[in-house]
All heavy atoms as a GROMACS GRO file, in nm:
protein
  603
    1MET      N    1  -0.390   1.155   0.166
    1MET     CA    2  -0.303   1.107   0.060
    1MET      C    3  -0.161   1.152   0.092
    1MET      O    4  -0.138   1.260   0.143
    1MET     CB    5  -0.347   1.162  -0.075
    1MET     CG    6  -0.262   1.112  -0.186
    1MET     SD    7  -0.309   1.144  -0.358
    1MET     CE    8  -0.434   1.264  -0.353
    2THR      N    9  -0.065   1.066   0.061
    2THR     CA   10   0.076   1.096   0.082
    2THR      C   11   0.143   1.110  -0.054
    2THR      O   12   0.131   1.023  -0.139
    2THR     CB   13   0.144   0.984   0.162
    2THR    OG1   14   0.075   0.967   0.286
    2THR    CG2   15   0.288   1.016   0.190
    3GLU      N   16   0.213   1.220  -0.073
    3GLU     CA   17   0.279   1.247  -0.200
    3GLU      C   18   0.428   1.222  -0.187
    3GLU      O   19   0.488   1.258  -0.086
    3GLU     CB   20   0.254   1.393  -0.238
    3GLU     CG   21   0.297   1.430  -0.376
    3GLU     CD   22   0.256   1.571  -0.411
    3GLU    OE1   23   0.134   1.597  -0.413
    3GLU    OE2   24   0.344   1.654  -0.434
    4VAL      N   25   0.487   1.156  -0.287
    4VAL     CA   26   0.631   1.132  -0.289
    4VAL      C   27   0.689   1.177  -0.422
    4VAL      O   28   0.617   1.190  -0.521
    4VAL     CB   29   0.666   0.982  -0.266
    4VAL    CG1   30   0.620   0.937  -0.129
    4VAL    CG2   31   0.607   0.895  -0.374
    5LYS      N   32   0.819   1.203  -0.423
    5LYS     CA   33   0.888   1.247  -0.544
    5LYS      C   34   0.955   1.128  -0.611
    5LYS      O   35   1.011   1.041  -0.544
    5LYS     CB   36   0.995   1.351  -0.507
    5LYS     CG   37   1.070   1.405  -0.626
    5LYS     CD   38   1.172   1.508  -0.580
    5LYS     CE   39   1.249   1.561  -0.700
    5LYS     NZ   40   1.346   1.664  -0.659
    6VAL      N   41   0.951   1.123  -0.743
    6VAL     CA   42   1.020   1.022  -0.820
    6VAL      C   43   1.164   1.071  -0.840
    6VAL      O   44   1.187   1.178  -0.893
    6VAL     CB   45   0.953   0.996  -0.957
    6VAL    CG1   46   1.030   0.894  -1.037
    6VAL    CG2   47   0.808   0.953  -0.938
    7HIS      N   48   1.261   0.992  -0.793
    7HIS     CA   49   1.402   1.030  -0.798
    7HIS      C   50   1.468   0.971  -0.923
    7HIS      O   51   1.404   0.906  -1.005
    7HIS     CB   52   1.473   0.979  -0.672
    7HIS     CG   53   1.425   1.048  -0.549
    7HIS    ND1   54   1.476   1.167  -0.504
    7HIS    CD2   55   1.329   1.013  -0.460
    7HIS    CE1   56   1.413   1.204  -0.394
    7HIS    NE2   57   1.324   1.112  -0.364
    8ASP      N   58   1.601   0.992  -0.931
    8ASP     CA   59   1.678   0.933  -1.041
    8ASP      C   60   1.649   0.784  -1.052
    8ASP      O   61   1.625   0.717  -0.952
    8ASP     CB   62   1.828   0.951  -1.017
    8ASP     CG   63   1.871   1.098  -1.022
    8ASP    OD1   64   1.795   1.180  -1.078
    8ASP    OD2   65   1.977   1.130  -0.968
    9LYS      N   66   1.653   0.733  -1.170
    9LYS     CA   67   1.626   0.592  -1.200
    9LYS      C   68   1.485   0.552  -1.154
    9LYS      O   69   1.459   0.435  -1.126
    9LYS     CB   70   1.731   0.502  -1.136
    9LYS     CG   71   1.871   0.528  -1.190
    9LYS     CD   72   1.971   0.433  -1.132
    9LYS     CE   73   2.109   0.470  -1.182
    9LYS     NZ   74   2.213   0.383  -1.126
   10TYR      N   75   1.394   0.648  -1.143
   10TYR     CA   76   1.253   0.625  -1.109
   10TYR      C   77   1.234   0.562  -0.971
   10TYR      O   78   1.136   0.493  -0.947
   10TYR     CB   79   1.183   0.542  -1.218
   10TYR     CG   80   1.182   0.615  -1.349
   10TYR    CD1   81   1.282   0.591  -1.444
   10TYR    CD2   82   1.085   0.710  -1.377
   10TYR    CE1   83   1.283   0.661  -1.564
   10TYR    CE2   84   1.086   0.780  -1.497
   10TYR     CZ   85   1.185   0.754  -1.590
   10TYR     OH   86   1.186   0.823  -1.708
   11LEU      N   87   1.324   0.588  -0.879
   11LEU     CA   88   1.311   0.536  -0.744
   11LEU      C   89   1.214   0.621  -0.664
   11LEU      O   90   1.208   0.743  -0.681
   11LEU     CB   91   1.446   0.536  -0.672
   11LEU     CG   92   1.555   0.449  -0.736
   11LEU    CD1   93   1.687   0.471  -0.663
   11LEU    CD2   94   1.515   0.303  -0.730
   12ILE      N   95   1.138   0.555  -0.576
   12ILE     CA   96   1.050   0.627  -0.483
   12ILE      C   97   1.073   0.570  -0.343
   12ILE      O   98   1.120   0.458  -0.326
   12ILE     CB   99   0.901   0.615  -0.520
   12ILE    CG1  100   0.855   0.470  -0.515
   12ILE    CG2  101   0.871   0.678  -0.654
   12ILE    CD1  102   0.705   0.454  -0.521
   13VAL      N  103   1.040   0.649  -0.243
   13VAL     CA  104   1.048   0.605  -0.105
   13VAL      C  105   0.906   0.582  -0.056
   13VAL      O  106   0.819   0.668  -0.072
   13VAL     CB  107   1.118   0.710  -0.016
   13VAL    CG1  108   1.114   0.670   0.130
   13VAL    CG2  109   1.262   0.730  -0.064
   14ILE      N  110   0.881   0.466   0.004
   14ILE     CA  111   0.748   0.438   0.059
   14ILE      C  112   0.739   0.514   0.191
   14ILE      O  113   0.819   0.491   0.282
   14ILE     CB  114   0.728   0.287   0.081
   14ILE    CG1  115   0.745   0.210  -0.050
   14ILE    CG2  116   0.589   0.261   0.141
   14ILE    CD1  117   0.751   0.060  -0.033
   15PRO      N  118   0.642   0.605   0.204
   15PRO     CA  119   0.632   0.684   0.326
   15PRO      C  120   0.614   0.597   0.451
   15PRO      O  121   0.556   0.488   0.445
   15PRO     CB  122   0.507   0.770   0.302
   15PRO     CG  123   0.493   0.774   0.153
   15PRO     CD  124   0.541   0.641   0.106
   16LYS      N  125   0.665   0.647   0.563
   16LYS     CA  126   0.663   0.572   0.688
   16LYS      C  127   0.522   0.527   0.726
   16LYS      O  128   0.501   0.412   0.766
   16LYS     CB  129   0.723   0.657   0.800
   16LYS     CG  130   0.729   0.584   0.932
   16LYS     CD  131   0.792   0.670   1.039
   16LYS     CE  132   0.796   0.594   1.172
   16LYS     NZ  133   0.852   0.677   1.278
   17ASN      N  134   0.424   0.616   0.714
   17ASN     CA  135   0.288   0.579   0.756
   17ASN      C  136   0.232   0.466   0.669
   17ASN      O  137   0.158   0.380   0.717
   17ASN     CB  138   0.194   0.700   0.757
   17ASN     CG  139   0.178   0.765   0.621
   17ASN    OD1  140   0.268   0.766   0.538
   17ASN    ND2  141   0.063   0.823   0.598
   18VAL      N  142   0.270   0.461   0.542
   18VAL     CA  143   0.224   0.354   0.453
   18VAL      C  144   0.297   0.224   0.488
   18VAL      O  145   0.235   0.118   0.497
   18VAL     CB  146   0.247   0.391   0.304
   18VAL    CG1  147   0.211   0.276   0.212
   18VAL    CG2  148   0.167   0.516   0.268
   19ARG      N  149   0.430   0.232   0.508
   19ARG     CA  150   0.507   0.113   0.547
   19ARG      C  151   0.451   0.051   0.675
   19ARG      O  152   0.434  -0.070   0.684
   19ARG     CB  153   0.654   0.149   0.571
   19ARG     CG  154   0.730   0.190   0.448
   19ARG     CD  155   0.880   0.199   0.474
   19ARG     NE  156   0.916   0.268   0.596
   19ARG     CZ  157   0.955   0.395   0.603
   19ARG    NH1  158   0.960   0.468   0.493
   19ARG    NH2  159   0.990   0.449   0.718
   20GLU      N  160   0.424   0.137   0.772
   20GLU     CA  161   0.372   0.086   0.900
   20GLU      C  162   0.233   0.025   0.885
   20GLU      O  163   0.204  -0.080   0.941
   20GLU     CB  164   0.372   0.197   1.005
   20GLU     CG  165   0.512   0.235   1.049
   20GLU     CD  166   0.513   0.352   1.144
   20GLU    OE1  167   0.410   0.422   1.161
   20GLU    OE2  168   0.620   0.376   1.205
   21ALA      N  169   0.147   0.091   0.809
   21ALA     CA  170   0.010   0.041   0.791
   21ALA      C  171   0.009  -0.095   0.721
   21ALA      O  172  -0.075  -0.180   0.752
   21ALA     CB  173  -0.074   0.142   0.712
   22LEU      N  174   0.103  -0.115   0.628
   22LEU     CA  175   0.108  -0.241   0.553
   22LEU      C  176   0.206  -0.342   0.612
   22LEU      O  177   0.215  -0.454   0.564
   22LEU     CB  178   0.146  -0.213   0.406
   22LEU     CG  179   0.044  -0.130   0.328
   22LEU    CD1  180   0.098  -0.102   0.188
   22LEU    CD2  181  -0.090  -0.200   0.322
   23GLY      N  182   0.282  -0.302   0.713
   23GLY     CA  183   0.377  -0.394   0.775
   23GLY      C  184   0.494  -0.428   0.686
   23GLY      O  185   0.548  -0.537   0.693
   24ILE      N  186   0.535  -0.334   0.600
   24ILE     CA  187   0.645  -0.358   0.506
   24ILE      C  188   0.778  -0.338   0.580
   24ILE      O  189   0.798  -0.237   0.644
   24ILE     CB  190   0.636  -0.264   0.385
   24ILE    CG1  191   0.506  -0.292   0.308
   24ILE    CG2  192   0.758  -0.280   0.294
   24ILE    CD1  193   0.477  -0.190   0.199
   25LYS      N  194   0.866  -0.438   0.566
   25LYS     CA  195   0.998  -0.434   0.630
   25LYS      C  196   1.108  -0.430   0.524
   25LYS      O  197   1.086  -0.469   0.409
   25LYS     CB  198   1.019  -0.558   0.718
   25LYS     CG  199   0.912  -0.579   0.823
   25LYS     CD  200   0.916  -0.472   0.928
   25LYS     CE  201   0.810  -0.500   1.035
   25LYS     NZ  202   0.773  -0.387   1.111
   26ILE      N  203   1.226  -0.386   0.563
   26ILE     CA  204   1.341  -0.380   0.473
   26ILE      C  205   1.369  -0.519   0.416
   26ILE      O  206   1.368  -0.617   0.490
   26ILE     CB  207   1.466  -0.326   0.546
   26ILE    CG1  208   1.444  -0.178   0.580
   26ILE    CG2  209   1.592  -0.344   0.462
   26ILE    CD1  210   1.553  -0.119   0.668
   27GLY      N  211   1.391  -0.527   0.287
   27GLY     CA  212   1.424  -0.653   0.220
   27GLY      C  213   1.304  -0.729   0.168
   27GLY      O  214   1.320  -0.825   0.094
   28GLU      N  215   1.183  -0.687   0.206
   28GLU     CA  216   1.064  -0.755   0.156
   28GLU      C  217   1.033  -0.710   0.014
   28GLU      O  218   1.080  -0.606  -0.032
   28GLU     CB  219   0.944  -0.726   0.246
   28GLU     CG  220   0.955  -0.792   0.380
   28GLU     CD  221   0.831  -0.774   0.465
   28GLU    OE1  222   0.769  -0.666   0.459
   28GLU    OE2  223   0.798  -0.867   0.537
   29THR      N  224   0.953  -0.788  -0.054
   29THR     CA  225   0.912  -0.759  -0.191
   29THR      C  226   0.770  -0.704  -0.190
   29THR      O  227   0.686  -0.749  -0.114
   29THR     CB  228   0.916  -0.889  -0.275
   29THR    OG1  229   1.047  -0.944  -0.267
   29THR    CG2  230   0.882  -0.862  -0.419
   30VAL      N  231   0.746  -0.604  -0.275
   30VAL     CA  232   0.611  -0.552  -0.294
   30VAL      C  233   0.576  -0.561  -0.441
   30VAL      O  234   0.664  -0.572  -0.527
   30VAL     CB  235   0.598  -0.405  -0.245
   30VAL    CG1  236   0.621  -0.394  -0.096
   30VAL    CG2  237   0.691  -0.313  -0.321
   31GLU      N  238   0.450  -0.558  -0.471
   31GLU     CA  239   0.403  -0.562  -0.609
   31GLU      C  240   0.327  -0.434  -0.641
   31GLU      O  241   0.251  -0.386  -0.557
   31GLU     CB  242   0.307  -0.680  -0.629
   31GLU     CG  243   0.371  -0.815  -0.606
   31GLU     CD  244   0.270  -0.928  -0.618
   31GLU    OE1  245   0.182  -0.921  -0.705
   31GLU    OE2  246   0.282  -1.022  -0.538
   32PHE      N  247   0.350  -0.379  -0.760
   32PHE     CA  248   0.270  -0.268  -0.810
   32PHE      C  249   0.176  -0.325  -0.915
   32PHE      O  250   0.218  -0.395  -1.006
   32PHE     CB  251   0.358  -0.160  -0.876
   32PHE     CG  252   0.429  -0.073  -0.778
   32PHE    CD1  253   0.557  -0.103  -0.734
   32PHE    CD2  254   0.366   0.040  -0.728
   32PHE    CE1  255   0.623  -0.022  -0.644
   32PHE    CE2  256   0.430   0.122  -0.637
   32PHE     CZ  257   0.559   0.092  -0.595
   33VAL      N  258   0.048  -0.295  -0.900
   33VAL     CA  259  -0.053  -0.340  -0.994
   33VAL      C  260  -0.128  -0.217  -1.043
   33VAL      O  261  -0.163  -0.129  -0.963
   33VAL     CB  262  -0.152  -0.439  -0.926
   33VAL    CG1  263  -0.259  -0.483  -1.023
   33VAL    CG2  264  -0.077  -0.558  -0.869
   34VAL      N  265  -0.151  -0.209  -1.173
   34VAL     CA  266  -0.229  -0.098  -1.228
   34VAL      C  267  -0.374  -0.144  -1.237
   34VAL      O  268  -0.406  -0.242  -1.304
   34VAL     CB  269  -0.177  -0.055  -1.367
   34VAL    CG1  270  -0.264   0.055  -1.424
   34VAL    CG2  271  -0.031  -0.010  -1.357
   35GLU      N  272  -0.461  -0.074  -1.164
   35GLU     CA  273  -0.604  -0.104  -1.161
   35GLU      C  274  -0.682   0.021  -1.199
   35GLU      O  275  -0.677   0.120  -1.126
   35GLU     CB  276  -0.646  -0.152  -1.022
   35GLU     CG  277  -0.583  -0.282  -0.979
   35GLU     CD  278  -0.622  -0.324  -0.838
   35GLU    OE1  279  -0.689  -0.246  -0.767
   35GLU    OE2  280  -0.584  -0.435  -0.799
   36LYS      N  281  -0.747   0.015  -1.313
   36LYS     CA  282  -0.828   0.128  -1.360
   36LYS      C  283  -0.749   0.259  -1.358
   36LYS      O  284  -0.794   0.361  -1.308
   36LYS     CB  285  -0.956   0.140  -1.278
   36LYS     CG  286  -1.047   0.021  -1.294
   36LYS     CD  287  -1.179   0.042  -1.225
   36LYS     CE  288  -1.267  -0.079  -1.247
   36LYS     NZ  289  -1.398  -0.061  -1.192
   37GLY      N  290  -0.627   0.255  -1.410
   37GLY     CA  291  -0.545   0.375  -1.424
   37GLY      C  292  -0.477   0.420  -1.296
   37GLY      O  293  -0.417   0.527  -1.292
   38LYS      N  294  -0.484   0.340  -1.189
   38LYS     CA  295  -0.420   0.376  -1.062
   38LYS      C  296  -0.318   0.269  -1.027
   38LYS      O  297  -0.341   0.150  -1.048
   38LYS     CB  298  -0.523   0.384  -0.949
   38LYS     CG  299  -0.625   0.493  -0.968
   38LYS     CD  300  -0.725   0.492  -0.855
   38LYS     CE  301  -0.831   0.598  -0.879
   38LYS     NZ  302  -0.929   0.601  -0.770
   39ALA      N  303  -0.203   0.311  -0.973
   39ALA     CA  304  -0.102   0.215  -0.927
   39ALA      C  305  -0.136   0.178  -0.783
   39ALA      O  306  -0.154   0.264  -0.698
   39ALA     CB  307   0.037   0.277  -0.934
   40VAL      N  308  -0.144   0.049  -0.758
   40VAL     CA  309  -0.176  -0.002  -0.625
   40VAL      C  310  -0.056  -0.084  -0.577
   40VAL      O  311  -0.004  -0.167  -0.651
   40VAL     CB  312  -0.304  -0.089  -0.627
   40VAL    CG1  313  -0.338  -0.138  -0.488
   40VAL    CG2  314  -0.420  -0.010  -0.687
   41LEU      N  315  -0.013  -0.060  -0.454
   41LEU     CA  316   0.102  -0.128  -0.396
   41LEU      C  317   0.054  -0.240  -0.304
   41LEU      O  318  -0.028  -0.216  -0.215
   41LEU     CB  319   0.186  -0.028  -0.316
   41LEU     CG  320   0.297  -0.084  -0.230
   41LEU    CD1  321   0.416  -0.120  -0.319
   41LEU    CD2  322   0.339   0.017  -0.126
   42TYR      N  323   0.103  -0.360  -0.329
   42TYR     CA  324   0.068  -0.475  -0.246
   42TYR      C  325   0.194  -0.536  -0.188
   42TYR      O  326   0.288  -0.565  -0.263
   42TYR     CB  327  -0.003  -0.584  -0.327
   42TYR     CG  328  -0.139  -0.547  -0.377
   42TYR    CD1  329  -0.158  -0.505  -0.508
   42TYR    CD2  330  -0.250  -0.555  -0.294
   42TYR    CE1  331  -0.284  -0.473  -0.555
   42TYR    CE2  332  -0.376  -0.522  -0.340
   42TYR     CZ  333  -0.392  -0.481  -0.470
   42TYR     OH  334  -0.517  -0.448  -0.517
   43PRO      N  335   0.200  -0.559  -0.057
   43PRO     CA  336   0.312  -0.637  -0.004
   43PRO      C  337   0.308  -0.775  -0.068
   43PRO      O  338   0.199  -0.826  -0.098
   43PRO     CB  339   0.282  -0.647   0.146
   43PRO     CG  340   0.187  -0.535   0.174
   43PRO     CD  341   0.108  -0.516   0.047
   44HIS      N  342   0.423  -0.834  -0.093
   44HIS     CA  343   0.427  -0.964  -0.159
   44HIS      C  344   0.349  -1.066  -0.077
   44HIS      O  345   0.363  -1.075   0.044
   44HIS     CB  346   0.571  -1.011  -0.178
   44HIS     CG  347   0.581  -1.129  -0.267
   44HIS    ND1  348   0.588  -1.257  -0.218
   44HIS    CD2  349   0.581  -1.140  -0.402
   44HIS    CE1  350   0.594  -1.341  -0.319
   44HIS    NE2  351   0.591  -1.273  -0.431
   45ARG      N  352   0.265  -1.142  -0.143
   45ARG     CA  353   0.179  -1.239  -0.076
   45ARG      C  354   0.241  -1.378  -0.074
   45ARG      O  355   0.174  -1.476  -0.052
   45ARG     CB  356   0.043  -1.246  -0.145
   45ARG     CG  357  -0.028  -1.114  -0.155
   45ARG     CD  358  -0.078  -1.070  -0.020
   45ARG     NE  359  -0.168  -0.957  -0.035
   45ARG     CZ  360  -0.153  -0.844   0.029
   45ARG    NH1  361  -0.053  -0.826   0.109
   45ARG    NH2  362  -0.238  -0.746   0.012
   46GLY      N  363   0.372  -1.387  -0.096
   46GLY     CA  364   0.436  -1.516  -0.106
   46GLY      C  365   0.452  -1.591   0.024
   46GLY      O  366   0.473  -1.710   0.025
   47SER      N  367   0.441  -1.521   0.138
   47SER     CA  368   0.460  -1.592   0.264
   47SER      C  369   0.338  -1.573   0.354
   47SER      O  370   0.268  -1.472   0.348
   47SER     CB  371   0.584  -1.539   0.337
   47SER     OG  372   0.560  -1.410   0.386
   48ALA      N  373   0.314  -1.670   0.438
   48ALA     CA  374   0.201  -1.662   0.532
   48ALA      C  375   0.220  -1.545   0.628
   48ALA      O  376   0.124  -1.479   0.667
   48ALA     CB  377   0.188  -1.793   0.608
   49ALA      N  378   0.344  -1.515   0.665
   49ALA     CA  379   0.371  -1.405   0.758
   49ALA      C  380   0.327  -1.271   0.699
   49ALA      O  381   0.268  -1.188   0.768
   49ALA     CB  382   0.519  -1.401   0.795
   50SER      N  383   0.356  -1.249   0.570
   50SER     CA  384   0.317  -1.122   0.509
   50SER      C  385   0.165  -1.109   0.499
   50SER      O  386   0.111  -1.001   0.516
   50SER     CB  387   0.383  -1.104   0.372
   50SER     OG  388   0.336  -1.199   0.280
   51VAL      N  389   0.097  -1.218   0.475
   51VAL     CA  390  -0.049  -1.215   0.469
   51VAL      C  391  -0.106  -1.185   0.607
   51VAL      O  392  -0.196  -1.103   0.622
   51VAL     CB  393  -0.106  -1.348   0.414
   51VAL    CG1  394  -0.257  -1.352   0.426
   51VAL    CG2  395  -0.062  -1.368   0.270
   52ARG      N  396  -0.052  -1.249   0.712
   52ARG     CA  397  -0.101  -1.225   0.847
   52ARG      C  398  -0.083  -1.078   0.887
   52ARG      O  399  -0.165  -1.020   0.956
   52ARG     CB  400  -0.029  -1.316   0.947
   52ARG     CG  401  -0.090  -1.454   0.956
   52ARG     CD  402  -0.037  -1.530   1.076
   52ARG     NE  403   0.104  -1.561   1.068
   52ARG     CZ  404   0.154  -1.664   1.000
   52ARG    NH1  405   0.075  -1.748   0.937
   52ARG    NH2  406   0.285  -1.685   0.996
   53ARG      N  407   0.029  -1.016   0.845
   53ARG     CA  408   0.055  -0.876   0.882
   53ARG      C  409  -0.049  -0.781   0.824
   53ARG      O  410  -0.084  -0.682   0.887
   53ARG     CB  411   0.194  -0.834   0.835
   53ARG     CG  412   0.303  -0.871   0.930
   53ARG     CD  413   0.428  -0.791   0.901
   53ARG     NE  414   0.475  -0.803   0.765
   53ARG     CZ  415   0.553  -0.901   0.720
   53ARG    NH1  416   0.594  -0.994   0.802
   53ARG    NH2  417   0.591  -0.904   0.596
   54VAL      N  418  -0.097  -0.805   0.703
   54VAL     CA  419  -0.189  -0.710   0.639
   54VAL      C  420  -0.334  -0.753   0.647
   54VAL      O  421  -0.424  -0.674   0.618
   54VAL     CB  422  -0.151  -0.686   0.490
   54VAL    CG1  423  -0.014  -0.624   0.481
   54VAL    CG2  424  -0.162  -0.811   0.408
   55HIS      N  425  -0.360  -0.876   0.690
   55HIS     CA  426  -0.498  -0.925   0.697
   55HIS      C  427  -0.582  -0.838   0.789
   55HIS      O  428  -0.545  -0.811   0.902
   55HIS     CB  429  -0.501  -1.069   0.746
   55HIS     CG  430  -0.641  -1.123   0.759
   55HIS    ND1  431  -0.717  -1.154   0.650
   55HIS    CD2  432  -0.718  -1.146   0.867
   55HIS    CE1  433  -0.836  -1.196   0.690
   55HIS    NE2  434  -0.838  -1.192   0.822
   56GLY      N  435  -0.694  -0.791   0.738
   56GLY     CA  436  -0.789  -0.715   0.820
   56GLY      C  437  -0.760  -0.567   0.831
   56GLY      O  438  -0.832  -0.496   0.901
   57ILE      N  439  -0.655  -0.517   0.765
   57ILE     CA  440  -0.625  -0.374   0.775
   57ILE      C  441  -0.739  -0.292   0.716
   57ILE      O  442  -0.782  -0.193   0.772
   57ILE     CB  443  -0.492  -0.340   0.705
   57ILE    CG1  444  -0.376  -0.393   0.789
   57ILE    CG2  445  -0.477  -0.190   0.683
   57ILE    CD1  446  -0.240  -0.375   0.725
   58ILE      N  447  -0.788  -0.333   0.600
   58ILE     CA  448  -0.897  -0.260   0.536
   58ILE      C  449  -1.023  -0.346   0.542
   58ILE      O  450  -1.025  -0.458   0.491
   58ILE     CB  451  -0.864  -0.226   0.389
   58ILE    CG1  452  -0.743  -0.134   0.383
   58ILE    CG2  453  -0.984  -0.161   0.320
   58ILE    CD1  454  -0.696  -0.102   0.243
   59LYS      N  455  -1.124  -0.292   0.605
   59LYS     CA  456  -1.252  -0.362   0.611
   59LYS      C  457  -1.350  -0.280   0.526
   59LYS      O  458  -1.392  -0.172   0.564
   59LYS     CB  459  -1.300  -0.370   0.756
   59LYS     CG  460  -1.213  -0.459   0.841
   59LYS     CD  461  -1.258  -0.457   0.985
   59LYS     CE  462  -1.187  -0.558   1.070
   59LYS     NZ  463  -1.049  -0.541   1.093
   60HIS      N  464  -1.382  -0.333   0.410
   60HIS     CA  465  -1.467  -0.258   0.316
   60HIS      C  466  -1.545  -0.358   0.231
   60HIS      O  467  -1.490  -0.457   0.186
   60HIS     CB  468  -1.380  -0.169   0.228
   60HIS     CG  469  -1.460  -0.087   0.133
   60HIS    ND1  470  -1.530   0.024   0.173
   60HIS    CD2  471  -1.483  -0.102   0.003
   60HIS    CE1  472  -1.593   0.073   0.068
   60HIS    NE2  473  -1.565  -0.001  -0.037
   61LYS      N  474  -1.672  -0.329   0.208
   61LYS     CA  475  -1.754  -0.420   0.129
   61LYS      C  476  -1.790  -0.363  -0.008
   61LYS      O  477  -1.861  -0.426  -0.082
   61LYS     CB  478  -1.881  -0.455   0.207
   61LYS     CG  479  -1.850  -0.532   0.332
   61LYS     CD  480  -1.974  -0.579   0.401
   61LYS     CE  481  -1.933  -0.644   0.531
   61LYS     NZ  482  -2.006  -0.753   0.573
   62GLY      N  483  -1.739  -0.244  -0.042
   62GLY     CA  484  -1.769  -0.182  -0.170
   62GLY      C  485  -1.670  -0.225  -0.277
   62GLY      O  486  -1.607  -0.330  -0.269
   63THR      N  487  -1.654  -0.140  -0.378
   63THR     CA  488  -1.562  -0.170  -0.487
   63THR      C  489  -1.417  -0.147  -0.443
   63THR      O  490  -1.392  -0.083  -0.341
   63THR     CB  491  -1.589  -0.080  -0.609
   63THR    OG1  492  -1.557   0.056  -0.573
   63THR    CG2  493  -1.733  -0.088  -0.654
   64ILE      N  494  -1.323  -0.199  -0.522
   64ILE     CA  495  -1.181  -0.178  -0.493
   64ILE      C  496  -1.149  -0.029  -0.493
   64ILE      O  497  -1.079   0.020  -0.404
   64ILE     CB  498  -1.094  -0.253  -0.596
   64ILE    CG1  499  -1.106  -0.403  -0.574
   64ILE    CG2  500  -0.949  -0.209  -0.586
   64ILE    CD1  501  -1.039  -0.486  -0.681
   65ASP      N  502  -1.200   0.044  -0.590
   65ASP     CA  503  -1.173   0.188  -0.597
   65ASP      C  504  -1.224   0.260  -0.472
   65ASP      O  505  -1.157   0.349  -0.420
   65ASP     CB  506  -1.237   0.249  -0.722
   65ASP     CG  507  -1.163   0.211  -0.849
   65ASP    OD1  508  -1.044   0.174  -0.840
   65ASP    OD2  509  -1.224   0.218  -0.957
   66GLU      N  510  -1.342   0.223  -0.423
   66GLU     CA  511  -1.394   0.285  -0.301
   66GLU      C  512  -1.306   0.251  -0.181
   66GLU      O  513  -1.279   0.337  -0.096
   66GLU     CB  514  -1.537   0.239  -0.274
   66GLU     CG  515  -1.638   0.292  -0.373
   66GLU     CD  516  -1.773   0.224  -0.364
   66GLU    OE1  517  -1.783   0.115  -0.303
   66GLU    OE2  518  -1.869   0.280  -0.417
   67GLY      N  519  -1.259   0.128  -0.176
   67GLY     CA  520  -1.169   0.087  -0.067
   67GLY      C  521  -1.038   0.162  -0.070
   67GLY      O  522  -0.986   0.204   0.034
   68ILE      N  523  -0.983   0.180  -0.190
   68ILE     CA  524  -0.858   0.255  -0.205
   68ILE      C  525  -0.878   0.399  -0.159
   68ILE      O  526  -0.796   0.454  -0.086
   68ILE     CB  527  -0.808   0.250  -0.350
   68ILE    CG1  528  -0.763   0.108  -0.385
   68ILE    CG2  529  -0.696   0.351  -0.375
   68ILE    CD1  530  -0.738   0.085  -0.532
   69GLU      N  531  -0.988   0.458  -0.199
   69GLU     CA  532  -1.017   0.596  -0.160
   69GLU      C  533  -1.030   0.608  -0.008
   69GLU      O  534  -0.977   0.700   0.053
   69GLU     CB  535  -1.144   0.646  -0.229
   69GLU     CG  536  -1.161   0.796  -0.224
   69GLU     CD  537  -1.048   0.872  -0.291
   69GLU    OE1  538  -0.996   0.826  -0.395
   69GLU    OE2  539  -1.009   0.977  -0.239
   70GLU      N  540  -1.095   0.512   0.056
   70GLU     CA  541  -1.106   0.511   0.202
   70GLU      C  542  -0.969   0.499   0.266
   70GLU      O  543  -0.942   0.561   0.368
   70GLU     CB  544  -1.196   0.397   0.249
   70GLU     CG  545  -1.343   0.425   0.232
   70GLU     CD  546  -1.430   0.315   0.291
   70GLU    OE1  547  -1.379   0.232   0.370
   70GLU    OE2  548  -1.549   0.313   0.258
   71GLY      N  549  -0.882   0.419   0.205
   71GLY     CA  550  -0.746   0.404   0.256
   71GLY      C  551  -0.669   0.535   0.249
   71GLY      O  552  -0.600   0.572   0.344
   72TYR      N  553  -0.682   0.608   0.137
   72TYR     CA  554  -0.616   0.738   0.126
   72TYR      C  555  -0.668   0.834   0.233
   72TYR      O  556  -0.591   0.908   0.293
   72TYR     CB  557  -0.640   0.799  -0.012
   72TYR     CG  558  -0.556   0.740  -0.123
   72TYR    CD1  559  -0.613   0.709  -0.245
   72TYR    CD2  560  -0.421   0.714  -0.106
   72TYR    CE1  561  -0.538   0.655  -0.348
   72TYR    CE2  562  -0.344   0.661  -0.207
   72TYR     CZ  563  -0.403   0.632  -0.328
   72TYR     OH  564  -0.327   0.579  -0.429
   73ILE      N  565  -0.797   0.834   0.255
   73ILE     CA  566  -0.857   0.921   0.356
   73ILE      C  567  -0.802   0.885   0.495
   73ILE      O  568  -0.763   0.971   0.572
   73ILE     CB  569  -1.010   0.913   0.352
   73ILE    CG1  570  -1.061   0.976   0.223
   73ILE    CG2  571  -1.073   0.981   0.474
   73ILE    CD1  572  -1.209   0.948   0.192
   74ALA      N  573  -0.795   0.756   0.524
   74ALA     CA  574  -0.745   0.711   0.653
   74ALA      C  575  -0.598   0.748   0.672
   74ALA      O  576  -0.557   0.790   0.780
   74ALA     CB  577  -0.763   0.560   0.667
   75MET      N  578  -0.518   0.737   0.566
   75MET     CA  579  -0.376   0.773   0.577
   75MET      C  580  -0.360   0.922   0.603
   75MET      O  581  -0.272   0.963   0.677
   75MET     CB  582  -0.301   0.735   0.449
   75MET     CG  583  -0.275   0.589   0.437
   75MET     SD  584  -0.165   0.545   0.301
   75MET     CE  585  -0.253   0.608   0.159
   76GLY      N  586  -0.448   1.003   0.544
   76GLY     CA  587  -0.440   1.147   0.566
   76GLY      C  588  -0.481   1.188   0.705
   76GLY      O  589  -0.441   1.292   0.756
   77ALA      N  590  -0.557   1.103   0.773
   77ALA     CA  591  -0.605   1.135   0.908
   77ALA      C  592  -0.501   1.107   1.014
   77ALA      O  593  -0.515   1.149   1.128
   77ALA     CB  594  -0.732   1.054   0.937
   78GLU      N  595  -0.393   1.035   0.981
   78GLU     CA  596  -0.292   1.000   1.082
   78GLU      C  597  -0.199   1.115   1.110
   78GLU      O  598  -0.168   1.196   1.035
   78GLU     CB  599  -0.210   0.879   1.034
   78GLU     CG  600  -0.294   0.755   1.026
   78GLU     CD  601  -0.214   0.634   0.979
   78GLU    OE1  602  -0.095   0.648   0.947
   78GLU    OE2  603  -0.272   0.527   0.975
   0.00000   0.00000   0.00000
């Protein structure tokens, strides 16, 4: 898990390992979705290029919560 600090005006910095894993670039849009009390960050799905960048990053057949937990574990291993 990667921890970040909430700055003035509630700004946060997306950690480098998360940006790289999701293929997030400067100027792109991301979405925050609250799922079962957790904030989940999604790169904007508005373009085919953004979908191609993240397609296949997480391969999981369980619940969303289990997949998120596996993602946190994987980020901590880098």
